[in-house]
C-alpha positions, -999 to 999 in steps of 0.1 A, spaced: 577 -93 -472 601 -69 -453 638 -77 -459 646 -86 -423 616 -111 -423 626 -125 -456 662 -129 -445 650 -149 -415 629 -171 -437 657 -176 -463 682 -185 -436 662 -216 -428 673 -229 -463 710 -227 -453 726 -261 -451 738 -267 -415 766 -289 -427 784 -258 -441 789 -222 -429 764 -198 -416 760 -160 -421 790 -143 -403 782 -120 -374 809 -94 -383 814 -78 -417 840 -58 -435 827 -27 -453 850 -32 -482 845 -68 -492 817 -80 -513 793 -110 -516 796 -136 -543 767 -158 -554 781 -188 -572 753 -199 -595 757 -237 -596 723 -255 -598 697 -227 -600 702 -209 -634 676 -182 -629 676 -146 -616 639 -147 -604 625 -168 -576 661 -178 -566 665 -182 -528 703 -182 -528 705 -151 -550 678 -132 -531 695 -139 -498 728 -128 -512 713 -95 -523 696 -89 -489 730 -95 -472 748 -73 -496 723 -44 -492 723 -48 -455 760 -42 -453 762 -19 -483 787 -41 -502 788 -53 -539 771 -84 -551 784 -105 -580 769 -135 -596 796 -159 -609 793 -190 -631 823 -213 -636 825 -239 -663 853 -262 -676 864 -256 -712 868 -293 -720 833 -306 -715 838 -329 -744 860 -350 -721 834 -350 -694 806 -368 -713 787 -336 -723 774 -331 -759 768 -299 -778 730 -297 -774 734 -299 -736 760 -272 -736 737 -251 -759 708 -256 -734 730 -244 -705 746 -214 -722 714 -201 -737 697 -201 -703 726 -184 -687 727 -157 -714 691 -149 -704 701 -148 -667 729 -122 -674 704 -100 -693 680 -101 -664 708 -93 -639 720 -64 -660 686 -47 -657 690 -50 -619 726 -36 -621 740 -69 -606 775 -78 -618 778 -111 -636 811 -130 -644 814 -161 -665 846 -180 -655 860 -206 -679 880 -232 -661 879 -257 -632 855 -241 -606 878 -251 -578 905 -229 -594 885 -201 -610 863 -191 -581 893 -188 -556 911 -167 -583 881 -145 -586 878 -141 -549 915 -132 -547 911 -105 -573 878 -91 -560 880 -92 -521 850 -113 -509 838 -119 -474 810 -144 -482 802 -170 -509 767 -183 -513 759 -212 -536 732 -238 -544 727 -272 -528 736 -299 -552 737 -331 -531 761 -352 -553 797 -362 -544 814 -341 -570 798 -309 -558 804 -317 -521 841 -319 -530 839 -286 -548 824 -269 -518 853 -282 -496 880 -273 -521 868 -238 -527 864 -232 -489 899 -245 -483 915 -224 -511 897 -191 -503 893 -192 -465 860 -174 -471 828 -186 -455 808 -207 -480 770 -209 -475 750 -236 -493 713 -228 -499 686 -253 -508 669 -234 -536 658 -266 -554 633 -282 -530 601 -270 -515 614 -278 -481 651 -279 -470 663 -314 -472 675 -315 -436 642 -302 -423 621 -327 -442 641 -355 -426 673 -360 -405 680 -393 -422 678 -412 -455 642 -423 -460 633 -458 -470 606 -450 -495 580 -425 -506 555 -437 -480 580 -428 -452 589 -393 -465 554 -383 -477 539 -373 -444 571 -354 -434 569 -334 -466 533 -324 -463 538 -315 -426 562 -288 -436 549 -279 -471 528 -248 -463 555 -234 -441 583 -235 -467 567 -236 -501 566 -199 -505 578 -175 -532 606 -150 -526 606 -113 -535 619 -100 -568 654 -88 -570 659 -50 -564 682 -26 -582 716 -34 -567 730 -5 -546 767 -14 -548 782 -33 -578 815 -42 -594 824 -27 -628 828 -59 -648 828 -64 -685 797 -81 -700 802 -117 -709 811 -123 -746 788 -153 -753 804 -157 -788 838 -161 -772 824 -184 -745 809 -207 -771 842 -208 -789 863 -217 -759 841 -244 -744 840 -276 -763 815 -304 -761 811 -337 -780 798 -335 -816 779 -360 -836 745 -359 -820 713 -343 -832 711 -306 -823 690 -290 -797 654 -284 -807 638 -277 -773 636 -239 -766 656 -230 -735 658 -204 -708 634 -191 -682 609 -176 -706 607 -208 -726 603 -227 -693 575 -205 -681 558 -209 -715 562 -247 -713 547 -247 -678 517 -228 -689 512 -251 -719 514 -282 -696 489 -268 -671 464 -259 -699 468 -288 -723 481 -318 -704 475 -315 -667 438 -325 -673 438 -363 -676 474 -364 -663 466 -391 -638 452 -415 -665 474 -407 -694 509 -399 -681 522 -434 -682 513 -441 -718 544 -435 -740 523 -429 -771 503 -402 -754 531 -378 -747 510 -365 -718 539 -358 -694 550 -323 -683 583 -324 -702 596 -298 -677 625 -319 -663 653 -303 -682 640 -268 -672 639 -278 -636 673 -296 -637 690 -264 -649 671 -243 -624 651 -223 -650 620 -228 -628 617 -227 -591 598 -257 -575 574 -233 -557 562 -216 -589 556 -250 -606 536 -263 -577 517 -230 -573 507 -232 -610 494 -267 -605 475 -258 -574 458 -228 -591 451 -247 -623 415 -255 -635 420 -292 -636 405 -322 -618 420 -327 -583 431 -362 -590 453 -349 -619 468 -322 -596 475 -348 -569 491 -372 -594 515 -345 -606 523 -332 -571 531 -367 -558 558 -370 -585 570 -334 -585 570 -329 -547 573 -362 -530 593 -383 -555 616 -355 -564 624 -345 -529 629 -382 -520 656 -382 -546 675 -353 -531 670 -369 -496 687 -401 -509 716 -383 -524 721 -359 -495 723 -387 -469 742 -413 -491 780 -411 -494 781 -427 -529 746 -425 -543 757 -437 -578 769 -471 -565 753 -506 -560 765 -501 -524 738 -475 -520 711 -502 -527 691 -518 -498 707 -549 -484 680 -572 -498 686 -560 -533 724 -563 -531 719 -599 -518 695 -610 -545 715 -594 -573 746 -611 -560 728 -645 -559 718 -641 -595 750 -625 -608 760 -656 -628 726 -663 -643 726 -668 -681 715 -638 -701 695 -646 -733 708 -613 -749 739 -592 -741 749 -560 -759 780 -539 -761 778 -503 -750 779 -489 -786 749 -512 -796 729 -498 -767 739 -463 -773 728 -465 -810 696 -484 -802 706 -517 -819 688 -543 -799 662 -570 -806 636 -551 -785 615 -525 -806 602 -507 -775 636 -503 -760 650 -491 -793 622 -466 -796 630 -452 -762 667 -450 -768 661 -434 -802 637 -408 -787 666 -400 -762 692 -398 -790 672 -375 -811 656 -352 -785 675 -354 -752 643 -367 -736 628 -401 -729 592 -408 -717 592 -414 -679 576 -448 -680 600 -459 -707 629 -447 -686 620 -474 -661 617 -501 -687 649 -489 -704 670 -492 -672 656 -526 -663 664 -540 -698 700 -528 -694 702 -549 -662 688 -579 -681 714 -574 -709 745 -567 -688 768 -591 -671 759 -578 -637 741 -550 -618 773 -530 -613 779 -529 -651 742 -521 -658 743 -491 -634 775 -479 -650 761 -481 -685 727 -465 -676 744 -436 -659 768 -431 -688 740 -430 -714 718 -409 -691 745 -383 -685 755 -382 -721 721 -378 -737 695 -367 -713 690 -329 -710 682 -336 -674 712 -358 -669 735 -356 -638 705 -351 -616 695 -369 -583 661 -377 -599 677 -395 -628 702 -414 -606 676 -425 -581 654 -436 -610 682 -458 -623 689 -473 -589 652 -479 -584 650 -498 -617 682 -518 -613 689 -520 -576 656 -518 -558 661 -483 -542 628 -471 -526 612 -503 -538 604 -537 -521 612 -574 -530 591 -590 -557 587 -625 -570 621 -640 -576 632 -648 -612 664 -653 -632 688 -624 -635 665 -599 -617 663 -620 -585 637 -601 -564 640 -568 -583 608 -557 -599 605 -570 -634 592 -554 -666 589 -569 -701 577 -561 -736 545 -582 -732 536 -561 -702 539 -529 -724 517 -545 -750 490 -553 -724 491 -518 -710 495 -495 -740 493 -494 -778 531 -497 -777 533 -501 -815 521 -465 -818 551 -454 -797 576 -476 -816 563 -462 -849 571 -427 -837 607 -435 -830 620 -459 -856 656 -468 -849 682 -449 -869 719 -450 -865 737 -418 -855 751 -414 -890 715 -411 -903 705 -384 -879 
């Protein structure tokens, strides 16, 4: 695709709520791509647009990453940090081969990026769309401190969120036709990066030093899942070959382990959405299995970003539909047969063997089977004093232990399970009100749940 044609295509992914590409340029000031959500050098819309603009105006391009040093105080554990840093180390190596400067900044992004821009004159910052409140505030703070135009690019979804819909959608059934209407127009790959013409002379990152300076919480099982783009590509290939066939029939069975297990790679941006969906479409698998995966990966995932993009506080009970808020309020004082403290939940010390197995799978691997994530969150509602507390606990555990934590998909999943987001009223019962109910007997009827619980016998953290 010619650069001018590709530029026009990529500019459609620029968030209209923020700045657009300036008309006039300085010949001395460079372009910065702030790598926030999409940790990859290939098939990266924001980075590719940044390079096209830099080449067009013959100015340097620099990729920057900014990370706080005290991640241990921000509910992040060592294996999550290891997953991030190993992936970014691979990104730097790829950028070096393209002669693109890379800078890893240690500190608060809202301070470090303005400091970098002050030291290295910059006329444009491009970054990734991350539709959560903390990142919206970062965009505003950095723009205010630098006075430099800041462009936000949707490199995560197949279709730009604002083009799919101009409002928050009620459910999958309302967004589905809008997504497929635009899918073929926007779900296209981008060109590979070229050798950078103008670049800054920056020192290579010292990953040993970075790992010493950034601290995360200790005391959890180490990372076992391979990380980075190469590992992600390998995992995608294995899924397509080994587990995509029969996906429609087996994906919900916890004992089958027939899911894609790509969520962490996609959360950290090691894979582009378009290359995943393209691999599925080209696979030699039954169409019903392809359709089942694409419904989840395209429709449900982009519904989650839609929800967070158009919701002021997407992590709150106030984001739930009115019927759900009403029914949960009406049942707020219902007696709970069981209640558990946070530490008991964290360490999988409940009376429910299926819940304990799911939590222990999460503790040990940073991953929980998707069907069990729904059950897991609903039981937290059942065992908490109210829905607000249940959401708080579920989010805290999710963000602490899930490799794909802090993601719109995970947050919307929690709010679906606890607060009826994207769901409908069901038969009314104690505690849940009209929120959809799940129980252990239902698991036993559907699956050989004992096989799953046997895989993940509960252990305390001190035993891992």
